[in-house]
Every structure is written in C-alpha cells, then in structure tokens.
C-alpha positions in Angstrom: 158.5 103.5 -120.1 158.3 100.0 -119.4 156.9 97.3 -121.8 155.4 93.9 -121.8 155.9 91.7 -125.0 153.0 89.2 -125.6 153.3 85.7 -126.7 153.0 86.7 -130.4 155.9 89.2 -130.2 159.1 87.7 -131.5 161.9 87.0 -129.0 164.7 88.4 -131.3 162.7 91.9 -131.4 162.6 91.8 -127.8 166.4 91.2 -127.5 167.0 94.1 -130.0 164.7 96.3 -127.8 166.7 95.2 -124.6 170.1 96.0 -126.5 168.6 99.5 -127.2 168.2 100.0 -123.6 164.5 99.4 -123.5 162.8 97.9 -120.3 160.8 95.2 -121.8 159.6 91.7 -120.3 158.3 88.8 -122.1 155.2 87.0 -121.1 156.7 83.7 -122.3 159.9 84.1 -120.1 159.2 86.5 -117.4 155.5 86.0 -116.6 155.0 82.1 -116.6 151.5 82.4 -115.1 150.2 84.2 -118.3 151.9 81.7 -120.7 149.3 80.1 -122.9 146.6 82.6 -121.7 143.8 82.8 -124.2 142.1 85.8 -122.6 143.4 89.0 -123.5 141.7 90.6 -120.6 144.1 88.8 -118.1 147.0 90.1 -119.8 145.7 93.6 -120.0 145.1 93.5 -116.1 148.6 92.1 -115.6 150.2 94.9 -117.9 148.2 97.6 -116.0 149.0 96.5 -112.6 152.8 96.3 -113.6 152.3 99.6 -115.1 153.7 98.2 -118.4 152.6 99.0 -122.1 151.5 95.8 -123.7 153.3 95.4 -127.0 152.0 92.9 -129.6 152.7 92.0 -133.4 149.6 90.3 -134.2 146.9 91.7 -131.8 144.8 93.1 -134.5 144.8 90.1 -136.8 142.2 88.2 -134.7 139.0 90.0 -134.5 137.8 88.4 -131.3 141.1 89.4 -129.6 141.1 92.8 -130.9 137.3 93.4 -129.8 138.1 92.0 -126.5 140.9 94.3 -125.9 139.3 97.4 -127.2 136.3 96.7 -125.0 138.4 96.3 -121.9 140.4 99.7 -122.5 137.2 101.4 -123.2 135.2 100.0 -120.2 138.0 100.5 -117.6 139.3 103.7 -119.2 142.9 102.4 -118.5 145.4 100.5 -120.5 148.3 101.2 -122.8 148.8 99.1 -125.9 150.9 99.1 -128.8 150.1 96.7 -131.7 152.6 96.7 -134.6 150.8 95.4 -137.6 151.4 94.6 -141.3 154.3 92.2 -140.9 153.1 88.7 -142.1 156.3 87.0 -141.1 156.9 89.0 -138.0 160.2 89.9 -139.0 161.9 91.2 -135.9 164.0 94.0 -137.8 160.9 95.4 -139.4 158.8 95.3 -136.0 161.7 97.2 -134.2 162.2 99.5 -137.1 158.4 100.4 -137.2 158.6 101.1 -133.3 161.5 103.3 -133.6 160.1 105.0 -136.8 157.0 106.3 -134.8 158.5 106.4 -131.3 158.5 110.1 -130.9 154.7 110.3 -131.7 153.5 107.3 -129.7 155.6 108.0 -126.8 154.2 111.5 -126.3 150.7 110.2 -126.8 151.2 107.1 -124.0 152.9 109.6 -121.6 149.9 111.9 -121.7 147.4 109.1 -120.8 145.9 105.6 -121.5 145.2 104.4 -125.0 145.8 102.3 -128.1 148.5 102.7 -130.7 148.3 100.7 -134.0 151.4 100.9 -136.2 150.9 99.9 -139.6 154.1 100.7 -141.6 157.0 103.3 -142.1 154.8 105.9 -143.3 153.6 108.9 -141.2 149.9 108.2 -141.9 150.2 104.4 -140.9 150.2 105.3 -137.2 146.9 105.5 -135.4 146.2 106.2 -131.9 143.1 106.3 -129.8 142.1 107.3 -126.3 139.4 105.1 -124.4 136.8 107.6 -124.7 137.4 107.6 -128.5 137.0 103.8 -128.7 133.6 104.2 -127.2 132.6 106.9 -130.0 133.9 104.6 -132.6 131.7 101.8 -131.7 128.4 103.9 -132.0 129.6 105.3 -135.3 129.8 101.7 -136.8 126.2 101.0 -135.6 125.0 104.4 -136.9 126.6 103.7 -140.5 125.0 100.2 -140.4 121.6 101.7 -139.6 122.0 104.3 -142.5 122.8 101.6 -144.9 119.7 99.7 -143.9 117.5 102.6 -144.0 118.8 103.7 -147.5 116.4 104.5 -150.3 115.5 101.2 -152.3 117.1 101.0 -155.7 115.0 100.2 -158.7 116.0 96.7 -159.9 118.4 96.4 -162.9 116.6 96.2 -166.3 117.6 93.3 -168.4 119.0 94.2 -171.5 116.9 93.9 -174.6 117.8 91.1 -177.2 119.2 92.4 -180.5 116.5 92.4 -183.3 116.9 89.6 -185.8 118.5 90.8 -189.1 116.6 90.1 -192.2 118.2 88.3 -195.1 119.2 91.2 -196.8 121.0 92.8 -193.6 123.0 89.7 -193.0 126.6 89.5 -194.1 127.2 86.9 -197.0 128.7 83.7 -195.9 132.4 83.0 -196.8 132.9 80.0 -198.8 
C-alpha cells in the first residue's frame, strides 16, 4: 500500500514509517505543486490519481476541511483516507504507534475498497471506518435527528419556587447577645 502524508503530518513520523519500509510521500517535499494548498479536494484528487492513501494527523480538527473531505469521498465514491486524531502536539512516536496498533484492521478495510479511517487512540474502540455509502447515510441521520429535536413535544415552563413563609415572632430563634 502506498501513502501520501499531508502538510499537517509530522516529518519525523514520515521518516519513522519509511524506516519501517512504508512507501510514503510527503506533500511538502515530494509534491511541491500541492504545497500550501487550502483545498482538500485537490489533495484528494492527487492521492486518488497516484493511488495513494492520504494520511493526516489533523484533518478532523477543522470542521470545514473534514466536511469537504467527507463530501468528496461520498460523491465520487472513491478515496482512501486515514486521519490520526487525539494528538494535541502531533508527537511523531504517538502517531506512528497509533497507526501500527490498528494496522491489521484498517489495512484490510482499505484493501477491500475506498473509505475513511479515523484513529483516535490505542484502544480497540477508538478506530472508526466508513465506506463512501455510509457517509451518505450519516448525513441524513443527522438531519433526521435534528428534525426530531425540533418536533419534540413542548415542555411545560419551570415553576418558580415558592417563597418561604415568614416566621412569626414565636417561631424565630432568639438572637444571641
């Protein structure tokens, strides 16, 4: 499998993966025409044509980038993306560790077809994988959930608590001198 690291992917992590025998190119070094490209669509088109899996460590942080990427994969029914998330400082050893920890699962998934892989942490349940047709379903589910919320039964307004009754002189505690 061939890989393409986007600009947010640490160079040291690329060097570690190359040392492990991975065929990985960096946009910053190997594809100068995409350097500084703001449109994720152009990066995905290049990765698809080069038959490489796009690898990122910060793609899901920015909602606009994430939405554009999901939309492109969903509409074209093509594209292979791995996003390693949950690493605030982009520590290369953590990123490589997450990729290797989940490799047996995401590798089989991407060999079988196109899709998006999100790796969150070193736990089995922190790996999410979607096929393009699943991304399409997910967008409708969110809309349906929003409509269900808007059409929910109206709740009664909260009642203001009653003020405590004033105590008579005989019920009050005596004052301390």
